[in-house]
C-alpha positions in Angstrom: 96.2 151.6 203.1 98.4 150.2 200.4 96.7 149.0 197.3 97.2 145.2 197.0 96.8 145.5 193.2 99.7 147.9 192.9 101.8 146.0 195.4 101.3 142.9 193.3 102.4 144.7 190.1 105.5 146.1 191.7 106.5 142.8 193.2 105.8 141.0 189.9 107.9 143.4 187.9 111.4 142.1 187.7 114.1 142.7 185.1 113.9 139.4 183.2 116.8 138.8 180.8 115.6 135.6 179.0 112.2 135.5 177.4 110.2 132.5 176.3 110.6 132.1 172.6 107.2 130.3 172.2 105.1 132.9 173.9 104.0 135.9 171.9 103.1 139.3 173.3 100.1 140.6 171.4 100.5 143.9 169.6 97.4 145.2 171.3 99.1 144.9 174.7 102.1 147.0 173.6 99.9 149.6 171.9 97.7 150.0 175.0 100.6 150.2 177.4 102.3 152.8 175.2 99.2 154.9 175.3 99.3 154.7 179.1 103.0 155.6 179.1 102.0 158.9 177.3 100.0 159.8 180.4 103.2 159.8 182.5 104.1 163.0 184.4 106.5 165.1 182.5 108.0 168.6 182.8 105.5 171.3 181.8 103.5 168.8 179.8 106.1 169.3 177.0 106.2 165.5 176.2 109.7 165.8 174.6 109.8 162.1 173.9 109.3 159.5 171.2 108.7 155.7 171.6 110.2 153.6 168.9 108.3 150.3 168.9 110.4 147.5 167.3 108.0 144.6 166.5 108.9 142.9 163.3 111.3 139.9 163.5 113.5 141.4 160.9 113.9 144.7 162.7 114.4 142.9 166.1 117.2 140.9 164.5 118.8 144.1 163.3 118.5 145.9 166.6 119.6 143.1 169.0 123.3 143.3 168.0 123.2 147.0 168.6 122.1 146.2 172.1 125.4 144.2 172.4 123.5 140.9 171.8 122.3 140.9 175.4 120.0 137.9 176.0 117.1 140.1 176.8 117.4 141.8 173.4 118.0 138.6 171.5 114.9 136.8 173.0 112.6 139.8 173.2 109.3 139.7 171.3 109.2 143.5 171.3 111.8 146.3 171.9 110.8 149.8 172.8 113.4 152.5 172.4 112.6 155.6 174.6 114.0 158.7 172.9 114.3 162.3 174.2 113.5 165.1 171.7 114.6 168.4 173.3 114.6 169.7 169.7 110.8 169.5 169.7 110.4 172.3 172.3 109.1 174.9 169.9 106.3 172.8 168.4 105.4 171.3 171.8 105.2 174.8 173.3 103.0 175.9 170.4 100.8 172.9 170.8 100.4 173.5 174.5 99.7 177.2 173.9 97.0 176.3 171.3 95.3 173.9 173.7 95.2 176.6 176.4 93.8 179.1 173.9 91.0 176.7 173.2 89.9 176.9 176.8 89.6 180.7 176.8 86.2 182.1 176.2 86.1 185.9 176.6 88.6 187.5 178.9 91.2 184.9 180.2 91.2 184.2 183.9 94.4 184.4 186.0 95.3 180.8 185.5 94.8 181.0 181.8 96.9 184.2 181.6 99.7 182.5 183.5 99.5 179.5 181.1 99.5 181.7 178.0 102.5 183.6 179.2 104.2 180.4 180.3 104.1 178.7 176.9 104.5 181.8 174.8 107.4 183.4 176.7 108.9 181.4 179.5 109.2 177.9 177.9 110.9 179.2 174.8 113.4 181.1 176.9 114.1 178.1 179.1 114.7 175.7 176.2 116.4 177.9 173.7 120.1 177.5 173.0 122.4 179.4 170.6 125.9 178.6 169.4 127.4 181.4 171.5 125.7 180.6 174.8 124.0 183.9 175.1 120.7 182.4 176.3 122.6 180.4 178.9 124.1 183.6 180.2 120.7 185.3 180.2 119.1 182.4 182.1 121.9 182.2 184.7 121.9 186.0 185.2 118.1 185.9 185.8 118.5 183.1 188.2 121.3 184.8 190.1 119.4 188.0 190.7 116.1 186.3 191.1 117.5 184.0 193.8 119.2 186.7 195.9 116.2 187.3 198.1 113.9 184.3 197.7 113.7 180.7 196.5 114.0 180.7 192.7 114.1 178.1 189.9 117.7 178.0 188.9 117.9 178.1 185.1 121.0 176.8 183.5 122.4 175.7 180.1 121.9 172.8 177.8 122.9 170.2 180.4 120.1 171.2 182.8 117.5 170.9 180.0 119.0 167.5 179.0 118.5 166.3 182.5 114.9 167.5 182.6 114.0 165.8 179.3 115.7 162.5 180.3 113.9 162.5 183.7 110.5 162.9 181.9 111.3 160.2 179.4 112.5 157.8 182.1 109.1 158.3 183.9 107.4 157.2 180.8 109.6 154.1 180.5 108.8 153.2 184.1 105.1 153.6 183.5 105.5 151.4 180.5 107.3 148.6 182.4 104.7 148.7 185.2 102.0 148.5 182.6 103.6 145.5 181.0 103.8 143.8 184.4 100.1 144.6 184.9 99.4 142.7 181.7 101.2 139.6 183.0 104.3 140.0 180.9 107.9 140.9 181.7 110.4 143.6 180.7 114.1 144.5 181.0 115.5 148.0 180.7 118.7 148.0 178.8 121.4 150.6 179.2 124.0 148.6 177.3 123.7 149.6 173.6 125.7 151.3 170.9 123.9 154.7 170.9 125.6 155.9 167.7 124.6 152.8 165.6 121.2 152.6 167.2 120.5 156.2 166.3 121.5 155.5 162.7 119.3 152.4 162.6 116.3 154.4 163.8 117.2 157.4 161.6 117.3 159.7 164.5 118.6 163.3 164.1 121.7 164.5 165.9 119.8 166.2 168.8 117.7 163.2 169.7 119.1 161.1 172.5 118.3 157.5 173.5 117.1 157.3 177.1 116.8 153.5 177.4 115.7 150.4 175.5 113.1 148.2 177.1 112.8 144.6 176.1 109.5 142.8 176.4 108.4 139.2 176.5 107.2 136.4 178.7 109.9 135.9 181.3 111.5 132.6 182.1 112.9 131.3 185.4 116.5 131.5 184.1 115.9 135.1 183.1 115.8 136.0 186.8 119.3 136.4 188.2 118.7 135.4 191.8 117.0 137.1 194.6 116.1 140.7 194.5 118.2 142.7 197.0 117.6 146.2 198.1 119.4 148.5 200.5 117.5 148.8 203.8 114.9 151.5 203.9 116.5 153.2 206.9 119.6 153.9 204.7 117.7 155.6 201.9 114.5 157.0 203.4 115.2 160.2 205.4 112.2 161.4 207.2 112.5 165.0 208.4 
């Protein structure tokens, strides 16, 4: 049976592009929903993300032009920039390893051994890159021979890890938008922005990448651009 509460949230969530200038969104709402976004599913619990919460009027005024002065950015009461941090893989792997070690009392069981090996050996190998591409060659060689006789996770180069980190970050952004809807407010994900200038404004390092910017406010009627159309389910849902 479908949950009516979740159905209402999904139906309520629309990309609203013009927010009510007279309605504030309390900081407590954003803080709570961002905590919920951190609970989003993500690859290997690596949490290779950062959420830059733009709240002050001065900073909002600075960031809106970098989002090409879209109406959603100009009228937003808050902007949240979802950023991937693949470069955090070493400290995130270490953090996960330490958390697993805390659960071990005496001889580790099979699951704990697997987790300890996973974060100490496998994760660093999967995420590591070098200027000469040697790790990419190693990963692809392992994948080739490992996949000759059985299904095998196909390890690749930097691009494949980029995809993984962006997928995880996008899941967090979706959780955030659904959480905002559950609080009775509206959001709009923005892909139109000057990534170079926005990275400079946020003082992001070179390896950080912006996944998306989400504008938040109380939506208005003119912020909804017509009816919501979706391709028929029979065209996109393939039941085997």
